[in-house]
N, C-alpha and C positions, 0 to 999 in steps of 0.2 A: 597766096593772095597777096599784093600790094603793100599791107600793114605789115606781114610776117617779114619780111623784103628786106621793107625800110626797116626795122626791128634788127634782123640778123646785121646788117649793114652799121648802124649807130652802135650798136656792141661789139666789132670785129667779129662776129659768127663764134662757131661753139669754144670758144679758147678763152673768149671774156664770159661766155656765160655760164663758165665752167667755174670761175672768182667767185665771191663772196662779194655780193652787190647788194643795195636796194633794189629789186626787181618791180617793187609798188611802185617806182617812181619814173620805170625806161619809157619814154615814146612820149613823157609829160613836155608840154610846152606852156615853156613860163609868157604871159602877156600880160602887158599894160595898160590902163583903162583908163579915162578919166572923166567916166560914166557916172553916176550916181548906183548904179545895178551894180551889186556886191558879186553876183555871179562874172559879169561883165569883166570889171575891174583884178578878180580873181587870179591869185597865182596859182602854179601848180600843188606846189605845196599845202595849200589851202581851197586846192578843187574840189578833193576828195579825190574818190575812186575812179569817176569817169575819169580822169587828166589823162589815166594811164592807158598803156596800150593792152594790157589785160583786163579791162572792162569789156572788149570783144569778145572774153571767151564765153561759151555756151552754160558753162557753167556758174559764171558768174551773171550772167543776163537771165537764167530761171532761180537764182536767188533771190527771195523777198528783201526788200530794201534794207531792214534791219539787220541782216545778217550780210550784208554784202561785202562791209570790211572783214569782218573773220574769215569770209570764204578768198577775199583777196592773199590776206596773209598766208594762209595754207595753200592757196595757188601759186604763191612766190615763194613760199619753200619747195615745195615739189618742182618748179620748175627748175630751180638752179641744181637740185638732188637729178631730174631730169637731161640735166646737160651733159654733167657729170658722167653719166649712163651711154651714152651716144656721144661722149667726148674719147670714152677708152672704148667706144666697140663693144661693151658686155653684151646688151640686148639687142641684138640687128631685129628681128620680128614683133619689140615692142610691148611684151610683154609687162614688163617693169613697168613703164609709163603708165599700161592698164590698169594695173596694179595700186599704182597712186593715185589714179582715178578716180578710183571703186572707192579707195581711203578717206579722200576728200569728201565724194560724196555720206560715205555713212559720216563722218564727222560734222558734217553738217545738215543729216539728215536727226543726228541726236543734238544738236544742240537746237532745232526745234520742235524738239517735245518740250510738252508740257511739264513740269516738275512735281514730284510725287508729291501724292495728298499726305498733309501730314495726321500721323495715326496716335490714336488713340492709345498713351498706354492703361495699363491698370495698375493701380492703387495698391502696394505695398501688403501685405498680411501683416492687420494690427496682432501687438506685439501682445498675446494673454495672458503674461506674467504676472504672480502676485506682485504688486508691489504697495508699498501703504500711500494712498490716496491724501492730497494735500487739501488742506482745511485749514479753517482760523475766520477771522473774522472781516480780511481783505477777501478772499477768495467769496466768503456768504453775500456778499454786498456784491458781488460782479454776477452770482450767479441770478442776486434777486435782479440785478438791473438788467438781464437779457433771459428774464424766465419770461413765459405766455402769462399774457393778463388775464384776469378775469373774466373780462370781454370774451377772449379767444375761447378760453376753456368750455364757455359755454354755450357760444358755439359750436363747439367740437362734439359738445353731447346733444343726447334724443332721449327723449322718454321712450321708456315700451310702450306703446299700443297708441301712441298719443302721437296725432299728425303734429309737422312742424313749422313752422311758418315760414312765408317766404315774401323775396323783397326784389323789386327790379325789374326791369323785362327781361334778365336771363335770370329770374326764379332762382333766386340765392338764400340757401337755407338758414333759417336763424337759428337752430338749433332749441337750443332751453332758454335761448336769452329771451328777458321780458317773460318767463313763464311763473316765475317767484312770486313778481309780484304784480296783484289785479288792478292796478290801472292801467296796462298793458302801454309802456313804458317803456321802452329800451332802455332799460338800465339795472345795474346790480344792486343790492343790498350791501350795505356797507362792513366791512369785514370789521370783528368786532375782535380789537386790539387787545393780548393779555396784559393782565396789569403787570408790571415790573415790581420784584418782590425783593426787598435789599438784601444782601450776603450776611450769614449770619454775626462773622465780626461786626458788620453794621448795624447791627440788630441791637447785637451788647453794647456797642455804644451809647447805640438810642435810650437804653432800656437804663444806663449806667446815669445819663446825661439827666434823664427822666425822674430815675431816684434822687439825683442832688436837686432838681429845683424843688422836688417836692420837700425836701429838708429847709430848703430855705425861706419856704413859704413865710415863716414867720416874720419876714422883716422887709413884708411888704412891696409890692408893686408901687411904681410909679407913676402908673396911670389909675392907680385906688385913690378914691374919696373917703373924708371922711362926712361928708355932706351929703344927705339924703332926701328927695324931694319925695313928698306924703301928702292925699289933698286932707287930711286933716288938719294937721298942725305944720303943712308946709315945707320948710325947710327945718332937718331936725339932725343933730349930731351921732355918727352910731361905728360901734370897732369895723371894719374891713376885714378884718381876720377871723370876726367869728364866722364869716359865712363860708371861708375854708377850714375850722375848725370844725363846726358842723358835718360839713361834704367828708369829711375826710378824720377816722376818729384818730389815728395813728396823729396826725399833727395837734389833734388837741390832745393828746395825752401829754407829746412834748411840749407844748405851751404850759401846764400845767405843772410840766417839769421847772420850766426857767421859771415860773414865779414865782414858789416856793423857793428858791436859789438865788433870785432877785436880788440887788440891792435896794434897788429903790420898788420892791414890792410892796402893793397891797393891805395886802394881810402879816406881813415881818412887822418885826417890831426893832429899835432900838436896843441893843444891848448896855447894862451901865457894869463898867469896870470898876470896883471897888480897889482904890488904892490904898498899899500901907504906908501913912505918911510916917511912920517911923523908920522907916526903912529907906525915906526921901532923905534922911537930917544926914549931914557929912560927917564922919565921924573922926575924935580932933588925936594929932598925930600924939 
């Protein structure tokens, strides 16, 4: 054709085609235009594959637009190899050229295939070796945070022989939710919290403290008063320790012992010590 003859004349026949050169740009024409159109003012390097003479090849015309750049690169490389084969006369029947053409077609068909679908990998087998399980307060709190609530537990339960209630247009089953309360409201009973018992060491400390306070009850409390209000006589004086002594026999016994030995005891008397006056007279030297 005229284009092929012009191409061969521009590259100086097979001797120039056999050399390494950019065949993608062979035959492109650089044009300069002052128009606002990007295509009219584009140069050969920016015009794309349509600016090259290889664009008139049948393989490139039958290739989709998205793969034409890849086809142009493959075609340019094979043209250089075919020119070297023809220059040295190694394949006069053209079998080398046919093999190169089939290779280009196979490469383009392979490039247009969709990528393989991602395969779901099976999970590895769990390790069933016996090992100590992690525990502790922190792990227990984490398990309580993500465990099922009482509402979900009631939704997942069913009573034998009793039809469960349904809710919504999709008839979602409510299980045993609301069955335990006669009012029919969808709520659950409050969970009875277990009373926290103090440890044995703490209980012993509390018992020792209570015993010490019981022994010091005779000293009196700062909030106790010796004045009482009666409906008969109005205000009367009383002993605030008398009520504690009557309630606790041990305290009453201790108060009685303190009363006998106290210096200011109401039952005790002053003792008279008789001194020998003769012994007090100084002796003559």
